Kinemage of the C-alpha trace (Angstrom):
@kinemage 1
@onewidth
@group {chain A} dominant
@subgroup {mainchain}
@vectorlist {calphas} color= white
{ca unk a 1} P -7.921 -27.708 25.649
{ca unk a 2} L -10.562 -26.558 27.953
{ca unk a 3} L -13.895 -25.173 26.717
{ca unk a 4} L -13.312 -23.787 23.299
{ca unk a 5} L -15.579 -20.889 23.756
{ca unk a 6} L -14.030 -19.928 26.986
{ca unk a 7} L -10.412 -20.252 25.584
{ca unk a 8} L -11.193 -17.871 22.677
{ca unk a 9} L -12.731 -15.353 24.875
{ca unk a 10} L -9.823 -15.395 27.409
{ca unk a 11} L -7.255 -15.108 24.601
{ca unk a 12} L -9.033 -12.186 22.865
{ca unk a 13} L -9.418 -10.331 26.258
{ca unk a 14} L -5.637 -11.005 26.934
{ca unk a 15} L -4.062 -9.985 23.576
{ca unk a 16} L -2.365 -6.687 23.048
{ca unk a 17} L -3.958 -4.434 20.627
{ca unk a 18} L -2.532 -2.125 17.841
{ca unk a 19} L -5.162 0.402 17.174
{ca unk a 20} L -4.520 1.585 13.725
{ca unk a 21} L -6.717 4.577 13.326
{ca unk a 22} L -7.741 7.111 16.070
{ca unk a 23} L -8.309 10.658 16.537
{ca unk a 24} L -6.636 10.713 19.987
{ca unk a 25} L -3.754 12.892 21.208
{ca unk a 26} L -1.623 12.315 24.163
{ca unk a 27} L -2.463 13.925 27.512
{ca unk a 28} L 0.590 16.318 27.256
{ca unk a 29} L -1.083 18.029 24.346
{ca unk a 30} L -3.825 19.253 26.322
{ca unk a 31} L -5.743 21.515 23.711
{ca unk a 32} L -6.413 18.373 21.776
{ca unk a 33} L -6.547 15.648 24.229
{ca unk a 34} L -10.170 14.748 24.954
{ca unk a 35} L -11.099 12.740 27.928
{ca unk a 36} L -14.002 12.448 30.523
{ca unk a 37} L -17.631 11.792 30.654
{ca unk a 38} L -18.753 15.212 29.371
{ca unk a 39} L -16.502 14.589 26.255
{ca unk a 40} L -17.968 11.130 25.627
{ca unk a 41} L -21.706 12.586 25.771
{ca unk a 42} L -20.662 15.521 23.425
{ca unk a 43} L -19.423 12.960 20.798
{ca unk a 44} L -21.272 13.503 17.440
{ca unk a 45} L -22.802 10.192 17.424
{ca unk a 46} L -24.853 11.036 20.468
{ca unk a 47} L -25.526 14.744 19.303
{ca unk a 48} L -26.924 13.380 16.059
{ca unk a 49} L -29.227 11.055 17.822
{ca unk a 50} L -30.297 13.708 20.350
{ca unk a 51} L -31.242 16.397 17.511
{ca unk a 52} L -33.099 13.846 15.519
{ca unk a 53} L -34.918 12.535 18.498
{ca unk a 54} L -36.012 15.793 19.956
{ca unk a 55} L -37.219 19.209 18.878
{ca unk a 56} L -34.234 20.925 20.406
{ca unk a 57} L -33.269 24.080 18.537
{ca unk a 58} L -29.983 23.140 16.708
{ca unk a 59} L -28.353 26.486 16.761
{ca unk a 60} L -29.274 27.257 20.461
{ca unk a 61} L -28.071 23.855 21.292
{ca unk a 62} L -24.484 24.461 19.850
{ca unk a 63} L -24.151 27.707 21.884
{ca unk a 64} L -24.267 25.861 24.969
{ca unk a 65} L -21.219 24.857 26.999
{ca unk a 66} L -19.982 21.268 26.768
{ca unk a 67} L -21.205 20.526 30.408
{ca unk a 68} L -24.743 22.014 29.480
{ca unk a 69} L -24.870 20.034 26.264
{ca unk a 70} L -23.920 16.812 28.090
{ca unk a 71} L -26.425 17.422 30.829
{ca unk a 72} L -29.307 17.712 27.901
{ca unk a 73} L -28.025 14.551 26.227
{ca unk a 74} L -27.938 12.571 29.584
{ca unk a 75} L -31.586 13.727 30.307
{ca unk a 76} L -32.982 13.348 26.912
{ca unk a 77} L -31.241 9.909 25.730
{ca unk a 78} L -30.405 8.074 29.123
{ca unk a 79} L -33.268 9.199 31.478
{ca unk a 80} L -36.281 10.173 29.399
{ca unk a 81} L -35.807 7.300 26.883
{ca unk a 82} L -34.254 3.901 26.818
{ca unk a 83} L -30.550 4.135 25.830
{ca unk a 84} L -30.667 1.275 23.332
{ca unk a 85} L -28.588 2.683 20.562
{ca unk a 86} L -25.094 1.440 19.903
{ca unk a 87} L -23.773 4.982 20.865
{ca unk a 88} L -25.759 4.954 23.981
{ca unk a 89} L -24.857 1.363 24.874
{ca unk a 90} L -21.219 2.616 24.613
{ca unk a 91} L -21.638 5.120 27.360
{ca unk a 92} L -23.322 2.548 29.649
{ca unk a 93} L -20.459 0.238 28.883
{ca unk a 94} L -17.740 2.836 30.033
{ca unk a 95} L -19.863 3.510 33.343
{ca unk a 96} L -20.027 -0.230 34.019
{ca unk a 97} L -16.534 -0.872 33.251
{ca unk a 98} L -15.506 1.854 35.892
{ca unk a 99} L -18.184 0.559 38.512
{ca unk a 100} L -20.118 3.715 38.462
{ca unk a 101} L -23.741 3.115 39.260
{ca unk a 102} L -25.481 5.495 36.934
{ca unk a 103} L -29.270 4.450 37.493
{ca unk a 104} L -31.407 7.290 38.655
{ca unk a 105} L -28.528 9.776 38.955
{ca unk a 106} L -28.158 13.109 37.287
{ca unk a 107} L -25.312 13.951 34.980
{ca unk a 108} L -23.903 16.171 37.557
{ca unk a 109} L -23.611 13.415 40.008
{ca unk a 110} L -22.159 10.946 37.431
{ca unk a 111} L -19.596 13.725 36.423
{ca unk a 112} L -18.408 14.414 39.805
{ca unk a 113} L -17.914 10.635 40.535
{ca unk a 114} L -16.086 10.044 37.272
{ca unk a 115} L -13.995 12.917 37.667
{ca unk a 116} L -12.742 11.547 40.954
{ca unk a 117} L -11.336 8.523 39.147
{ca unk a 118} L -8.813 10.946 37.470
{ca unk a 119} L -8.147 8.281 34.698
{ca unk a 120} L -5.003 8.855 32.579
{ca unk a 121} L -4.693 7.850 29.075
{ca unk a 122} L -2.128 5.201 29.845
{ca unk a 123} L -4.368 3.784 32.431
{ca unk a 124} L -7.110 3.290 29.877
{ca unk a 125} L -4.616 1.756 27.487
{ca unk a 126} L -3.778 -0.777 30.162
{ca unk a 127} L -7.421 -1.695 31.022
{ca unk a 128} L -8.138 -2.382 27.268
{ca unk a 129} L -4.563 -3.893 26.625
{ca unk a 130} L -3.794 -1.240 24.033
{ca unk a 131} L -0.122 -1.116 23.315
{ca unk a 132} L 0.026 1.234 20.418
{ca unk a 133} L -2.444 3.789 18.631
{ca unk a 134} L -2.003 5.777 15.590
{ca unk a 135} L -3.185 9.342 15.670
{ca unk a 136} L -4.440 11.482 12.794
{ca unk a 137} L -2.276 14.471 12.336
{ca unk a 138} L -2.787 17.242 9.845
{ca unk a 139} L 0.357 18.773 8.788
{ca unk a 140} L -1.575 21.750 7.319
{ca unk a 141} L -2.980 22.731 10.704
{ca unk a 142} L -0.298 24.934 12.422
{ca unk a 143} L -2.015 24.794 15.821
{ca unk a 144} L -2.351 20.944 15.733
{ca unk a 145} L 1.208 20.375 14.392
{ca unk a 146} L 2.716 21.871 17.540
{ca unk a 147} L 2.523 18.471 18.994
{ca unk a 148} L 5.738 17.618 17.105
{ca unk a 149} L 7.393 20.639 18.546
{ca unk a 150} L 7.305 19.297 21.962
{ca unk a 151} L 8.237 15.561 22.345
{ca unk a 152} L 7.000 15.410 25.940
{ca unk a 153} L 4.917 12.257 25.418
{ca unk a 154} L 5.263 8.549 24.753
{ca unk a 155} L 6.182 8.245 20.865
{ca unk a 156} L 6.219 4.562 21.145
{ca unk a 157} L 2.662 4.406 22.157
{ca unk a 158} L 1.421 7.348 20.000
{ca unk a 159} L 2.209 6.864 16.378
{ca unk a 160} L 1.712 9.639 13.865
{ca unk a 161} L -0.049 9.551 10.532
{ca unk a 162} L -0.303 12.386 7.837
{ca unk a 163} L -3.810 13.450 7.052
{ca unk a 164} L -3.759 14.852 3.662
{ca unk a 165} L -7.289 15.928 2.883
{ca unk a 166} L -6.662 19.613 2.702
{ca unk a 167} L -4.763 19.162 -0.402
{ca unk a 168} L -7.908 18.054 -2.134
{ca unk a 169} L -10.163 20.562 -0.340
{ca unk a 170} L -8.042 23.494 0.554
{ca unk a 171} L -5.172 23.595 -1.724
{ca unk a 172} L -4.287 27.420 -1.438
{ca unk a 173} L -4.248 27.114 2.419
{ca unk a 174} L -1.819 24.077 1.952
{ca unk a 175} L 0.479 25.810 -0.589
{ca unk a 176} L 0.605 28.987 1.724
{ca unk a 177} L 1.859 26.878 4.711
{ca unk a 178} L 4.264 24.965 2.394
{ca unk a 179} L 5.705 28.304 1.297
{ca unk a 180} L 6.239 29.352 4.940
{ca unk a 181} L 8.319 26.309 5.389
{ca unk a 182} L 10.145 25.792 2.286
{ca unk a 183} L 12.268 28.280 0.502
{ca unk a 184} L 13.520 26.773 -2.553
{ca unk a 185} L 11.251 24.683 -5.003
{ca unk a 186} L 10.633 24.299 -8.771
{ca unk a 187} L 6.820 24.212 -8.830
{ca unk a 188} L 3.724 23.485 -6.656
{ca unk a 189} L 4.291 19.686 -6.782
{ca unk a 190} L 7.904 20.084 -5.777
{ca unk a 191} L 6.944 22.389 -2.905
{ca unk a 192} L 4.299 19.966 -1.647
{ca unk a 193} L 6.744 16.998 -1.804
{ca unk a 194} L 9.517 19.049 0.002
{ca unk a 195} L 7.123 19.956 2.684
{ca unk a 196} L 6.037 16.394 3.051
{ca unk a 197} L 9.754 15.643 3.485
{ca unk a 198} L 9.937 18.213 6.420
{ca unk a 199} L 6.861 16.946 8.184
{ca unk a 200} L 7.980 13.336 7.710
{ca unk a 201} L 11.246 13.909 9.581
{ca unk a 202} L 9.326 15.802 12.331
{ca unk a 203} L 6.621 13.181 12.895
{ca unk a 204} L 7.814 9.755 11.554
{ca unk a 205} L 4.398 8.834 10.278
{ca unk a 206} L 3.291 5.207 9.838
{ca unk a 207} L 1.030 5.973 6.970
{ca unk a 208} L -0.582 8.880 5.046
{ca unk a 209} L -4.445 9.237 4.933
{ca unk a 210} L -7.147 10.557 2.836
{ca unk a 211} L -10.806 10.589 3.407
{ca unk a 212} L -12.647 10.663 -0.047
{ca unk a 213} L -16.305 11.046 -1.190
{ca unk a 214} L -17.543 9.364 -4.566
{ca unk a 215} L -16.289 12.197 -6.844
{ca unk a 216} L -12.996 12.548 -5.185
{ca unk a 217} L -12.373 8.865 -5.568
{ca unk a 218} L -13.472 9.100 -9.159
{ca unk a 219} L -10.889 11.809 -9.994
{ca unk a 220} L -8.183 10.704 -7.662
{ca unk a 221} L -5.680 9.735 -10.120
{ca unk a 222} L -6.376 12.709 -12.233
{ca unk a 223} L -5.288 15.098 -9.445
{ca unk a 224} L -2.030 16.708 -10.423
{ca unk a 225} L -0.414 15.944 -7.070
{ca unk a 226} L -1.541 12.399 -6.444
{ca unk a 227} L 1.170 10.608 -8.500
{ca unk a 228} L 3.986 12.473 -6.961
{ca unk a 229} L 2.590 11.729 -3.502
{ca unk a 230} L 2.146 8.120 -4.324
{ca unk a 231} L 5.711 8.014 -5.477
{ca unk a 232} L 6.874 9.895 -2.408
{ca unk a 233} L 5.045 7.260 -0.200
{ca unk a 234} L 6.753 4.366 -2.132
{ca unk a 235} L 10.127 5.943 -1.464
{ca unk a 236} L 9.369 6.453 2.293
{ca unk a 237} L 7.870 2.726 2.311
{ca unk a 238} L 4.687 3.790 4.005
{ca unk a 239} L 1.046 3.024 3.030
{ca unk a 240} L -1.728 5.192 1.887
{ca unk a 241} L -4.825 4.875 3.854
{ca unk a 242} L -8.137 5.559 2.083
{ca unk a 243} L -11.329 6.176 4.140
{ca unk a 244} L -13.946 5.991 1.345
{ca unk a 245} L -17.563 6.961 1.196
{ca unk a 246} L -18.090 9.977 3.339
{ca unk a 247} L -20.480 12.767 2.248
{ca unk a 248} L -19.844 16.001 4.170
{ca unk a 249} L -22.629 18.284 5.335
{ca unk a 250} L -25.676 16.224 4.530
{ca unk a 251} L -26.931 18.537 7.099
{ca unk a 252} L -24.669 21.457 7.695
{ca unk a 253} L -26.553 22.860 10.742
{ca unk a 254} L -25.643 19.615 12.595
{ca unk a 255} L -21.887 20.526 12.039
{ca unk a 256} L -19.586 17.393 12.640
{ca unk a 257} L -22.799 15.440 13.373
{ca unk a 258} L -24.203 16.420 9.988
{ca unk a 259} L -21.874 14.165 7.721
{ca unk a 260} L -23.413 11.150 5.918
{ca unk a 261} L -22.707 8.296 3.255
{ca unk a 262} L -21.831 8.954 -0.271
{ca unk a 263} L -22.070 6.636 -3.212
{ca unk a 264} L -18.843 5.350 -4.549
{ca unk a 265} L -17.420 3.282 -7.359
{ca unk a 266} L -14.761 0.839 -6.201
{ca unk a 267} L -13.514 0.215 -9.673
{ca unk a 268} L -11.431 3.321 -9.112
{ca unk a 269} L -9.864 1.709 -6.024
{ca unk a 270} L -8.926 -1.350 -8.080
{ca unk a 271} L -7.251 1.068 -10.713
{ca unk a 272} L -5.298 2.745 -8.069
{ca unk a 273} L -3.955 -0.549 -6.768
{ca unk a 274} L -3.284 -1.741 -10.280
{ca unk a 275} L -1.568 1.592 -11.496
{ca unk a 276} L 0.579 1.797 -8.151
{ca unk a 277} L 1.350 -1.905 -7.334
{ca unk a 278} L 4.337 -1.021 -5.420
{ca unk a 279} L 2.313 1.217 -3.023
{ca unk a 280} L 0.614 -0.403 -0.063
{ca unk a 281} L -3.122 0.757 0.299
{ca unk a 282} L -5.055 0.481 3.436
{ca unk a 283} L -8.878 0.919 2.992
{ca unk a 284} L -12.101 1.135 4.927
{ca unk a 285} L -15.533 1.928 3.378
{ca unk a 286} L -18.331 3.770 5.120
{ca unk a 287} L -21.307 2.100 3.480
{ca unk a 288} L -22.596 -1.517 3.824
{ca unk a 289} L -23.181 -1.621 0.126
{ca unk a 290} L -19.489 -1.594 -0.552
{ca unk a 291} L -18.399 -4.230 1.830
{ca unk a 292} L -18.694 -7.350 -0.444
{ca unk a 293} L -17.075 -5.803 -3.434
{ca unk a 294} L -14.232 -4.365 -1.218
{ca unk a 295} L -13.478 -7.773 0.360
{ca unk a 296} L -13.460 -9.378 -3.104
{ca unk a 297} L -10.800 -6.562 -4.284
{ca unk a 298} L -8.701 -7.513 -1.249
{ca unk a 299} L -8.507 -11.136 -2.620
{ca unk a 300} L -7.364 -9.635 -5.999
{ca unk a 301} L -4.843 -6.998 -5.025
{ca unk a 302} L -1.697 -8.093 -3.035
{ca unk a 303} L -1.177 -4.393 -1.903
{ca unk a 304} L -4.577 -3.933 -0.484
{ca unk a 305} L -5.567 -4.350 3.061
{ca unk a 306} L -8.866 -3.908 4.692
{ca unk a 307} L -8.967 -2.403 8.016
{ca unk a 308} L -11.834 -2.071 10.381
{ca unk a 309} L -15.384 -0.965 10.721
{ca unk a 310} L -15.592 2.750 10.122
{ca unk a 311} L -18.058 5.059 11.685
{ca unk a 312} L -21.534 4.035 10.424
{ca unk a 313} L -20.214 0.552 9.793
{ca unk a 314} L -19.331 0.110 13.505
{ca unk a 315} L -22.695 -1.532 14.428
{ca unk a 316} L -22.961 -5.048 15.879
{ca unk a 317} L -25.457 -6.420 13.422
{ca unk a 318} L -23.133 -5.351 10.498
{ca unk a 319} L -19.911 -6.159 11.926
{ca unk a 320} L -20.932 -9.848 12.771
{ca unk a 321} L -21.980 -10.257 9.145
{ca unk a 322} L -19.082 -8.634 7.415
{ca unk a 323} L -16.531 -10.332 9.642
{ca unk a 324} L -17.809 -13.703 8.687
{ca unk a 325} L -17.660 -12.608 4.994
{ca unk a 326} L -14.122 -11.305 5.502
{ca unk a 327} L -12.879 -14.568 7.084
{ca unk a 328} L -14.603 -16.690 4.379
{ca unk a 329} L -13.024 -14.903 1.720
{ca unk a 330} L -9.660 -13.700 3.146
{ca unk a 331} L -8.881 -16.078 6.050
{ca unk a 332} L -7.263 -13.714 8.735
{ca unk a 333} L -5.593 -11.527 6.117
{ca unk a 334} L -7.104 -8.307 7.254
{ca unk a 335} L -7.152 -5.965 10.123
{ca unk a 336} L -10.320 -6.403 11.923
{ca unk a 337} L -10.919 -3.267 13.727
{ca unk a 338} L -9.847 0.239 14.767
{ca unk a 339} L -11.557 2.446 17.424
{ca unk a 340} L -11.753 5.680 15.294
{ca unk a 341} L -11.911 7.172 18.956
{ca unk a 342} L -11.779 11.125 19.593
{ca unk a 343} L -12.028 10.729 23.260
{ca unk a 344} L -9.688 8.479 25.051
{ca unk a 345} L -12.456 7.012 27.194
{ca unk a 346} L -14.309 5.812 24.172
{ca unk a 347} L -11.588 2.843 24.221
{ca unk a 348} L -13.357 1.569 27.195
{ca unk a 349} L -16.541 0.639 25.068
{ca unk a 350} L -15.429 0.347 21.399
{ca unk a 351} L -12.935 -2.491 21.851
{ca unk a 352} L -14.844 -4.497 24.343
{ca unk a 353} L -17.886 -4.321 22.190
{ca unk a 354} L -15.938 -5.567 19.221
{ca unk a 355} L -14.058 -8.266 21.348
{ca unk a 356} L -17.399 -9.881 22.286
{ca unk a 357} L -18.514 -9.933 18.706
{ca unk a 358} L -15.097 -11.311 17.376
{ca unk a 359} L -15.224 -14.079 20.117
{ca unk a 360} L -18.638 -15.352 18.724
{ca unk a 361} L -17.626 -15.264 15.068
{ca unk a 362} L -14.151 -17.054 15.669
{ca unk a 363} L -15.997 -19.632 17.962
{ca unk a 364} L -18.232 -20.599 14.955
{ca unk a 365} L -15.358 -20.854 12.550
{ca unk a 366} L -12.997 -22.872 14.872
{ca unk a 367} L -15.866 -25.094 15.755
{ca unk a 368} L -16.630 -25.693 12.005
{ca unk a 369} L -13.037 -26.918 11.306
{ca unk a 370} L -12.887 -28.644 14.531
{ca unk a 371} L -16.038 -30.810 13.199
{ca unk a 372} L -13.989 -31.530 10.093
{ca unk a 373} L -11.219 -33.208 12.295
{ca unk a 374} L -8.829 -30.381 12.312
{ca unk a 375} L -6.997 -30.263 15.698
{ca unk a 376} L -6.966 -26.674 16.694
{ca unk a 377} L -4.662 -25.711 19.613
{ca unk a 378} L -4.609 -22.929 22.240
{ca unk a 379} L -1.303 -21.791 20.879
{ca unk a 380} L -2.695 -21.478 17.296
{ca unk a 381} L -5.751 -19.502 18.548
{ca unk a 382} L -3.266 -17.178 20.381
{ca unk a 383} L -1.165 -16.742 17.319
{ca unk a 384} L -4.414 -15.989 14.967
{ca unk a 385} L -5.734 -13.345 17.416
{ca unk a 386} L -2.289 -11.789 17.733
{ca unk a 387} L -2.301 -11.517 13.965
{ca unk a 388} L -5.773 -9.872 13.901
{ca unk a 389} L -4.865 -7.526 16.771
{ca unk a 390} L -1.353 -6.566 16.324
{ca unk a 391} L 0.908 -8.469 13.742
{ca unk a 392} L -1.140 -7.783 10.640
{ca unk a 393} L -0.990 -3.916 11.283
{ca unk a 394} L 2.709 -3.962 12.247
{ca unk a 395} L 3.709 -6.048 9.246
{ca unk a 396} L 1.771 -3.977 6.784
{ca unk a 397} L 3.058 -0.652 8.264
{ca unk a 398} L 6.618 -2.060 7.945
{ca unk a 399} L 7.228 -1.661 11.634
{ca unk a 400} L 9.918 -3.554 13.403
């Protein structure tokens, strides 16, 4: 084998990716498809950084157009200050990847140059080597669900998931929508399950998902709908994905940029895995404080699979530490990353940043066993990376 470090990097950069959790939509669904440098700069990571770095009036800022907001973010975070945060570095990576010289330029100049590229979503997928992504689809949002009324998009690349948060936070609206679609039902539980049957046939989701705060996790199994939903998922043979530890509206004036981290008790996750051992559970936790316990739980429950570095956890210093922890405790039995992207162009930085970190971490582990006289081959490394980027997700989601 040639240089081990170089081999690992080349294999990682050449391996196809299955991005298991995004908020992306196909370009044909124009109302919800987000792309371009203006959308990248309007992402809530950068808005939160702007509002806590400057004295800009929050309410006045949110009244501006996206172009106006992007202009302010560029001026304040990239020209007046050193763009050193991970969110800012992500923007620089995107511009560099596309060979756009951004130094000493205004936002308008950059936006004009960026727009001329006219990048499609499939072009971006090809650059990053993404073969499939999973969307986040809310069956209780009438407008968003129109995506499945028009199949003029690649259903092999864009896979669906069912986001069920509204059942926990906006039940009356959910029941009303269910009643609009289902005529004969025995009770509210039966109504929701019949509606889930309907949207399942329309979208063919690969999993159902819930985002939970600490209180919601604590009371999860006491919710009258959850046992039936879990039984329904078992019948459909699709996992439940739990994103645990978000605290909404820490600062409500910041809108989407105002959510934070909640305290959670992962004993309740263990209880879910035990009580519903026939259900597969995907899990990602938002707080650094929960990562060790989560990793240990993944060693103890055959039906639990950790995936990715969600939101506030997606920071290089934390990723390196937790990646090592997961490999030390789980081997390669986890899904290492998802993009959580809301703007297609974010794929141009989120995956390259992660690949660079994974390359360094894997090199240390491979070199360690090499020093213990284990003969590692290029084919074995290729198989390992394929498991991490694609096969572990495909197998856990029961995809052919």
